[in-house]
N, C-alpha and C positions, 0 to 999 in steps of 0.2 A: 545356313541359319535362316536366310530370307525365305527359302522354300518351306522350312518347317513352320515359320510364322504364318505364311500364306495358307499352309495346309490346316493349321489350327483354326484359322478364321473361316475356312470354307469346308470344314469336315462334315458339317451337317448337310450342306448342299450336295456335296459329293456322295455322301451315303444315300441321300434321297434319290439322286439321279441313278445311282447303281441299282437301288431297289426297284425303281421304275423301269429301268432297262431289263432287269430280270423278270419282272411281271409281264412286260410286253414281248419278251422273247418268243413265247409260243405263237403270238399273233404274227410276228415277223416270219416264223417258219411256215405258218399256214399261207401267208401271202406269197412267199417265194415259191412254194410248191403248187400254188394255183397256176403258175406259168410252166409247170413241168409237163412233159410228154412221156408217161411211164410206158415201159415195154410190156409189162404184165397187168394183172388185175389190181395190184396194190400200188398206191402212190406214196411209197415210203423211201424210195431212193431216187436221187436226182439223175435224170437221163439226158434230156435236152430241152432247150427253151421252146415254148410254144404258147400261142395265144388262142388256140382252138377252143379251150374250155370257156374263155371269156366271150368269145363270139357266139357260143351256143350253150348258155348256162342251163337250159332245160333239155339238153341232149340226152339225159338219163331218164328213163321211164319213171314216172310217179314222183320225181324229185320236186318239181315246181308245184305239183298238186299238194304234197305234204307241206311244203313251205307256205303255200297260200292258206292251208288249214291252220297252221300254227300262228300265222299273222292274224287270222280272224279270231281265233281263240284268245290270243294275247290282247287284241283290241277290245273284245267284249268283256274279258276278265278284268282288264284295266278300268273300263268304264264302271262295271259293277262294284269292284273293290274300292275304287276312288270315291264313288258316291256314298256307299255304305260306310266306308272308313272315315270319311270327312264328317258325316253325321255323328258317328260314334265318338270321334275325337272331341267335337264340340260339346257333346253331351257329358263326357267324362270331365272336361275342364270347367264348363260353365254351370253345371247343375249338381246338386247334392241329392242322392237318392239311396235307397237301401241296396245293399249288395254292390255298391260302387267299387269298394276295394276288391271284392271277388272278381268283378268284371275286369278291373285293371290287371289282376293276376292272370285271368284266363286269356287275355289278349296276347300274353307272351308265350303261351303254350305252343302254338303252331311254330313259333320261331325257335323254341328250345327243343321241341320234340323231333326225334329222327324222322326223316321223310318216309322211311319204309313203314314205320308204325302208323303214321297218318294215312298212308296209302292203303294199308291193309284195313284200317278202321273204316275208311270211306267205302272201300269195296264191300265190306261186310254190310254197311248201311244200305248201299244201293241194292245188293242182292236180297236183303230182307224186305226191302220195299218193292221188289220185283221190277226195278228199273232196268231198261235195256241199256247196256254199256255202249257208249259212243260219244258223239259231240257234246250232248247236254250234260252227261255225267262228268266229262273232262272239264267243261266250263264251270260247273258247280264246285268241283274240287279245286280248280285254280282260284276262283273267287275266295274260297274259304281260306286257303293258305296265303294268298296275297293280302287279305284283309288286315292282318296284324301289322304288316310292314307299312301299309298306308296309315293306319291309326297312329303308329309311333311317330312317323314323319310329320303328320298334320298336327298331332297333339303337341309336339315340341314347338311348333310355330305358334299355335294358338296360345300356349302358356306364356310366350314372350310378348304377346300383344298388349298394348297399353289400353285398358278399358276406358280411359278418359277420352280417347278419340271417338268412340261410339257415343259416349255421353255428350260430347260436344255436338255431334251430328244430331242427336235427339233434341238438344237445346235449340238447334237451328231449325226445328220443326220438320226434321226428316222422319218419315214413318219407318216401321220396322223393316219392311222390304227394301226401301231405299237405303237405309243405313247398312243393311247387309250387303247390298249390291255395290254401293259406292265406297264403303269404308272397310267393312269386315272382310269381304271376299278378296279385294285387292291385296290386303295385308297378309291374308292367309295363303294367297296364290302360290308363293314359292314353295311352301311346305306341301301343298296339294300337288303341285307339279312334280316335286321330288318323289312323293309317294306314288304318283301315276307312272313315272318313268321306271321306278324300281319294280312296280307290279308288272309292267309290260316285259321288262327284262327277265324277271323270275318266271312268268308264265310262258314266254317264248322258249326259254332254256330248259324248262322242267322235263325230266325224263321218268323218274321213279314213280311219282304219283300218277303221271299220265299213263305209264305202262300198265299199272294196276287197274286203271279204270277206263281204258280206251276200248276194250273189246277188239273189234277188227279195224278200228280207226287208226290210221298211221299219221303221226305228226312228224315234223322235221327232225327233232332229236331222235325219235324212234327209227326214222329212215336212216339216219347216220349210224345208229347202233347196228341196225340190220345189215347195212352195207359193209360195215367193218368186218362182218363175219365171212363175207364172200368176195369182197373186193371194194376198194375205196375209190370212187370216181373223182376225178380232178374237180368236177363241178361243185362238190361239197366244199372244197377249199375256196372256190370262187364266191359262193354264197357267204361263207364265213368271213372272207375278206371284205365283201360288200357291206355286210352288217356291221363290222368293226368300223369301217370308214364312215358309215352313216352315223354311228354313235359318236365318233370323234367330231364330226361336223356339228352335231347337236351341242356338244360340250363347248366347242369353239364359238358357235353362235350365241350360246348363253353367256359366255364370258364377254363377248363383244357388246351385247345388249347391256349387261351389268356395268361395264366400264363407261358406256355412253351415258347411262343414267347418272352415274357418279359425277361425270364431268358436267352434266347439265345442272345438277344440284349445287356443284361447287361454283 
């Protein structure tokens, strides 16, 4: 009876932990197999423990080159999508103009549309314009589909802002630029950061849209897909594990900073 009462009190927590464990299981498998020493070309069966791939992550030809290209694309796409998305979010929340409702609806189209449809549409656009497929076409495509996610994240934050704070700043003789930099931007910063992180992850991870508009350019997801056809090097698991650990560190650091700010305010 005591066990049943305890189970009823903690059923939500247990269900959450089980769900989290299920979601993280692929990451655990990738991490474990990053220490594998496969006998053949494919890293699908455990053979023996080895750290060779961790000591030489760039041991596979073109792997680090494709990784560097994906990081560059993700960084530039994040910058472009964050700047444009933030401006659009402020315009949609703060101003009234014609076709505002239509713009709000159009913002959600890239999020609801299948990626293959958007990829084919962008490819058609680039071919009609006579653009050479490569780095710049991928970058434009990434900015376009990341833009909606940034707008939604920033818009939610801007809508929750108290306009009286900005009015108070203006009453204290702060100019428009000073009010934006000292009041508006710090309050909107969490939403902007969330949108930027989401844009970076989506851009770095994208395969379908990139594959349509890449030409002969090979990004890291395309390299992984190509490697899976002829053999999967252990270094792919190493890069995947490293990226996962970096993401976890960012989350933990964000939680630590948030908790410190709460304690300081208290």
